[in-house]
N, C-alpha and C positions, 0 to 999 in steps of 0.2 A: 313466529314466522322468521325464517332466516333467508337472506338473499345475498347475492354477491355479483359483481361485474368488474370486468377489466376496462380501464379507460386510458386511451392513448392521448397524451398531452401534446398540444401543438403550439402553445403560447410561449414555451420556455420557462414556465413557472416552476419554482421550487415548491412543490405541492405541500409537503409536510411542514416546511418552515412557515409557509403562508398561513396554513390552518392553525399552527401553533401560536399565532398572535392572540388567539382567544384564551390561551391557557392562563390559569390563575396560580401557577407555581406547583411545586412537587406535592403539596398537600391538597390540591384541587380534587375533590371527590367526583366532579362531573367530567373531568378530562384527564387523559393520561398521554404523556409524551415520552416514549422510550424505545430504544432498540430499533430505530428506523421506522417506527409506526406512530400514528396518532389516533386516539380514540376519544369520542365525545358522546355523551348522552344528551338527548334532546326531547322536548315536547313539541310535537308537530300537530297540524290540524287533524291528522288521522290517528293521533295517539302517540305513545312513547316509542322511542327508537334509540338504539346504540349503534354508532357508526365507527368502524375502524378502517383506516387507510394506511397502506404500506406499499413499498415497491414490489412489483410483480416478480415472482421467481423466474418466469419465462416471458418471452415476448420482447418487443423493442425496448430500448433503454428508457424512453420517456413514457413508460406504461405503469400505471398504479393499479393495485387490486383493492377494491372497496368491499367490505363485508358489513352487513347490517342485520340487526336482530330487533324483534318487536313487531307490533301490529302496523307500525308506520315504516317498516323497513324499506319498502319501495320508495316512499317519499324521501327518506334519508338519502338513498342512493341517487335520486334525482337532483339533490342539492349538491352533490359532490363537485361538479364543475365550478359552481360559484364559490363554494367553500375553499377550494384549493387555488383559486385565483385564475382559473382557466378563462373566465369571462372578463377579466380585467385587461385593460389596454394601457401599457405604460408609454406608448409611442408619443402621445402629446407632450410629454415632459421634454423641454428643451433646456439644457444646462446653461445657466448664466454665470456660474462660478466654476472654477477649475475643480474645486472639491466635489461639487455635485456631479460633474462629468466623471470623476474618478469613482465615486460611489455607484453611479449607474453601471459602470463597467464591472466593479467589484461584486455588486449584488444584482447581477443580471436576472436572477430568478425571483427577485423580490416583487411580490404582487399584493394587491389589496384583496382581502377576503370579503365575501358577502354571502348572504343567504341564511346566516344564523338567525333563529327567531329573535325578534326585536326585544322582547321581554327578557331574554336570557343574556342580552348584552347590556340592556338598560339597568337592570338591578345591580350588577357589579360596578357599573359606572356610578350609580348613586352611592354605593358603599364606599367608593373611593373619594367622595367629596370631602375635601379639607382634612384628610388624614394621610398618614404615610402609606406606601404600598403594602408594607407588612401588616399594618392594622386592617387595611381593606381586604387583603387576602384572608387573614384570619377570620374576619367577620363573614366573608363569603363561605368559607369552609364550615364555620359553625352553623350558619343559616341552613345550608344543605344537609348537614349531619342531623340537625334537630328536626327539620320539617320536610326534608326531601324523602324520596322513595327509592327503593332498589331499581336500577335500570335493567331492561331486558338483556339477555345474553350472558356469556360466561366471564365477563371482564371485571365484574364487581364494582361498576361505577354507580353513581347516585344521580337520579333525576332531580332537577330543581323543584321546589315546592310548586304545586298548582297555583296559578294566580288567584283563584277564588279562596284558597287557603290563606295566602298572604293577606288578601284584602280583608279577611274576617278576623285576623289576629288583632288583639288590643296592642297599643304601642308598647306597653310595658313588657310584652312577651319577647320583644327584641332586646331588651336591656341586658339580660344575662349573656347575650351573644356579643356584647361590646358595641351595640348599635343604639345611639341615643335617639330621643324622640324625633328630632328634626329629620334624620335619614329614615327612621321607621315610618313616619307619616308620609314621606315621599314615596317609599316603596308601596305602602298600602294604597296610595292614591293611584299610582300607575297600574297596580294590580287590578284595581276596580274597573279599569277601562282596557284591560289587556287585549280583548278581541279587536279593538280598534287600532291598536298600535301597528299592526302589520299593514294598515292602509297607507302608511307613509311611504311604502315602496313605490306606490303609484303616483307620488307627488313630486313636483320640482323641488330641488334642494331647499330653496328659501321657504317654500310652503311646508315642507317636512320639518324644517327647523322650527318654524313658527308653531306647528302642531305640538311638537315636543315641549317647547319652552312655555306653552300655555298651561301646562300641567304644574300643579304646586310642587315646589322643590326642585324643578328642572331648569337649570340655567344654561348659558351658552356652552360651558365646558362639558357638561353631561350630555347635552344634545350632540355636540361634535364627536365625542367619544362613541356615542351610539351610532351615528351616521357613518362614521369611519369603519366600524367593525361589523355592523349589521348590513349596511347598504353598500359598503365599498366606496364611499364618497371620497374621491382623491383630493378634494379641496377642503375637507372639514378640519380646520385648525382648532385645537383645544385651547382656546384663550382662557386664561385664569389658572393655568397649571403652575405649580410651585417651582418646578425645575426647568420646564421647557424653554421659556424665553432666554434664560441664561445659556442654555445649551446651544440653541439655534444661533444666537448672536455671536457666541464664541466660535462656533464652527465656521460660520460664514465670513466673519470679519476679525476674529481674535479679540473682540471686545468682551469685557466682563461686566456683569451686573445689568444685563439687558432686561427690559421690561416688555410687556405685551405690545405696546405701541411700536417699539423699535423692532421687535420680532416681525410684526405684520408689515412694517416698512420694508424690511429685508426680503420678506417672502412675496411681496407684491408682484415682482416680475414673473413669479410662478403661479399667479392666480389661475385657478382651475386645476392646479396640480400641487398645491401647497402642502396638503397632507402627505403626498407621496415624497416630497423633499424631506419633510420632518421624519417620515418613516425611515428613509435612507440614513439620515443623520443618526437616528437612534440605533439602527442596526449596526452602525460602524463601531459602536462602543467608545467613541470619542468622548472624553470628559475633561473639562478644565481642572487643574489642580485645585483641591478644596481649600478655601480660605475662611469659610464660615462654618460654624457647627452644624451638624445634621439636625433636621427637624426631629425633636424627641417624641417618643411614644408617650401618649397622654391618657389620662382617665377620660372616659366619655362624659363625665360630669363637667369637664372643662370645655367641651366642644359646643 
């Protein structure tokens, strides 16, 4: 099945940049970002779908064209407003720092994406636990290449493995992919309850966070990453991140060596919108000059 629709945007969102926050890099077999378009393969309740979004050749300036393939094409098209940030409201953010005010102006189209299947955000978050972003992305690519399936449509993308497939794998099947037993067991555990994961959309943030962290191997960092990218939670701060506290503290005060406690203290005036402030800082590309060595790539045997 193939379907398409034009969508007029009213929120001022930068649609493709917003959706691209789900991208796992150039080698990502599930998603492609190129030439003014973004495409992503998804497993939805109605089945598999591939969604491609780009600027419309005709029509008003703030109009996008969405195409979808697969048995769940219509479901994929229905998710477009959420995915591209059209349902997000940045208005509650009140800048308390001159830098934040400048970033709000500079990135006026920055929005929080939502609507992506929870499982498809949670698994990459688990893979990113306590490893470098390069290691996490390599593991994600390997997992999809090994156990995923061709996505519908002509774009050559790959669907994530079905949750039941992940749940049935022995832990040692993940080892050749660079995924040690700790992360493998966490993936298998969430895959076993995948149908219930979508229920967190109907919960208050505190309850959703509690539901996620009640699962083995899911801590505050993984829960926050999931809520930020799947639910569009503008207050989900990823406590426990290796680089984030130092970045936020340096951006807002010029201080070096900040920890989670200091980061949360600085973000407290933005409670309710803390993840949005972090998103703006990360989009700015600001980085303090490096004084410490980078975290080295490691063997999974040491994790």
